[in-house]
C-alpha positions as YAML, in Angstrom:
chain: A
units: angstrom
residues:
- id: 1
  name: UNK
  ca: [-10.97, 37.57, 282.06]
- id: 2
  name: UNK
  ca: [-9.47, 36.22, 279.09]
- id: 3
  name: UNK
  ca: [-6.37, 38.37, 279.53]
- id: 4
  name: UNK
  ca: [-6.10, 36.98, 282.98]
- id: 5
  name: UNK
  ca: [-6.01, 33.42, 281.60]
- id: 6
  name: UNK
  ca: [-3.64, 34.30, 279.12]
- id: 7
  name: UNK
  ca: [-1.22, 35.50, 281.84]
- id: 8
  name: UNK
  ca: [-1.78, 32.58, 283.92]
- id: 9
  name: UNK
  ca: [-1.10, 30.29, 281.06]
- id: 10
  name: UNK
  ca: [2.22, 32.09, 280.27]
- id: 11
  name: UNK
  ca: [3.51, 32.22, 283.72]
- id: 12
  name: UNK
  ca: [2.85, 28.73, 284.52]
- id: 13
  name: UNK
  ca: [4.46, 27.77, 281.24]
- id: 14
  name: UNK
  ca: [7.46, 29.78, 282.09]
- id: 15
  name: UNK
  ca: [7.69, 28.62, 285.68]
- id: 16
  name: UNK
  ca: [6.95, 24.86, 284.77]
- id: 17
  name: UNK
  ca: [9.75, 24.87, 281.97]
- id: 18
  name: UNK
  ca: [12.37, 26.75, 283.98]
- id: 19
  name: UNK
  ca: [11.65, 24.84, 287.19]
- id: 20
  name: UNK
  ca: [12.10, 21.38, 285.19]
- id: 21
  name: UNK
  ca: [15.13, 22.74, 283.28]
- id: 22
  name: UNK
  ca: [16.83, 23.79, 286.50]
- id: 23
  name: UNK
  ca: [15.89, 20.43, 288.17]
- id: 24
  name: UNK
  ca: [17.42, 18.54, 284.96]
- id: 25
  name: UNK
  ca: [20.58, 20.66, 285.38]
- id: 26
  name: UNK
  ca: [21.12, 19.81, 289.03]
- id: 27
  name: UNK
  ca: [20.51, 16.13, 288.63]
- id: 28
  name: UNK
  ca: [23.01, 16.28, 285.61]
- id: 29
  name: UNK
  ca: [25.67, 17.88, 288.05]
- id: 30
  name: UNK
  ca: [24.90, 15.44, 290.57]
- id: 31
  name: UNK
  ca: [25.69, 12.55, 288.05]
- id: 32
  name: UNK
  ca: [28.88, 14.63, 286.96]
- id: 33
  name: UNK
  ca: [27.37, 15.75, 283.64]
- id: 34
  name: UNK
  ca: [28.38, 19.46, 282.52]
- id: 35
  name: UNK
  ca: [26.57, 21.38, 280.14]
- id: 36
  name: UNK
  ca: [29.13, 24.21, 279.99]
- id: 37
  name: UNK
  ca: [32.06, 21.66, 279.36]
- id: 38
  name: UNK
  ca: [34.38, 22.51, 276.80]
- id: 39
  name: UNK
  ca: [33.35, 20.99, 273.41]
- id: 40
  name: UNK
  ca: [30.55, 18.47, 272.84]
- id: 41
  name: UNK
  ca: [31.65, 15.50, 274.82]
- id: 42
  name: UNK
  ca: [29.52, 12.99, 276.27]
- id: 43
  name: UNK
  ca: [29.34, 15.07, 279.59]
- id: 44
  name: UNK
  ca: [28.10, 18.05, 277.93]
- id: 45
  name: UNK
  ca: [25.52, 16.19, 275.59]
- id: 46
  name: UNK
  ca: [24.28, 14.30, 278.60]
- id: 47
  name: UNK
  ca: [23.69, 17.47, 280.58]
- id: 48
  name: UNK
  ca: [22.20, 19.21, 277.50]
- id: 49
  name: UNK
  ca: [19.60, 16.01, 277.12]
- id: 50
  name: UNK
  ca: [18.76, 16.48, 280.90]
- id: 51
  name: UNK
  ca: [18.26, 20.11, 280.83]
- id: 52
  name: UNK
  ca: [15.82, 19.63, 277.83]
- id: 53
  name: UNK
  ca: [13.90, 16.69, 279.20]
- id: 54
  name: UNK
  ca: [13.73, 18.35, 282.47]
- id: 55
  name: UNK
  ca: [12.20, 21.47, 280.83]
- id: 56
  name: UNK
  ca: [9.62, 19.52, 278.64]
- id: 57
  name: UNK
  ca: [8.61, 17.67, 281.66]
- id: 58
  name: UNK
  ca: [7.82, 20.78, 283.57]
- id: 59
  name: UNK
  ca: [5.99, 22.49, 281.08]
- id: 60
  name: UNK
  ca: [3.71, 19.27, 280.68]
- id: 61
  name: UNK
  ca: [3.10, 19.24, 284.24]
- id: 62
  name: UNK
  ca: [2.18, 23.01, 284.31]
- id: 63
  name: UNK
  ca: [-0.28, 22.31, 281.42]
- id: 64
  name: UNK
  ca: [-1.81, 19.35, 283.30]
- id: 65
  name: UNK
  ca: [-1.92, 21.48, 286.49]
- id: 66
  name: UNK
  ca: [-3.85, 24.06, 284.54]
- id: 67
  name: UNK
  ca: [-6.18, 21.63, 282.86]
- id: 68
  name: UNK
  ca: [-6.95, 19.97, 286.54]
- id: 69
  name: UNK
  ca: [-7.75, 23.59, 287.71]
- id: 70
  name: UNK
  ca: [-9.80, 24.49, 284.92]
- id: 71
  name: UNK
  ca: [-11.87, 21.30, 284.90]
- id: 72
  name: UNK
  ca: [-12.47, 21.66, 289.09]
- id: 73
  name: UNK
  ca: [-13.59, 25.40, 288.37]
- id: 74
  name: UNK
  ca: [-16.05, 24.32, 285.79]
- id: 75
  name: UNK
  ca: [-17.49, 21.53, 287.95]
- id: 76
  name: UNK
  ca: [-18.27, 24.13, 290.94]
...
């Protein structure tokens, strides 16, 4: 049972982080920010910041989802 919850924790964290990072990347692209631009200009730094923020927010959303799911199963 514990091993299954660890697998769910790892998968949800990974999916949340990756999904958030990709969302941050595409928002940056829509705003004209490119994390792969030459050097470390404003465009690259802005894109990197958005990818990092998106990944962090996605991870937090995944953890909140797990906490709500765990709390709901305890109430049942």
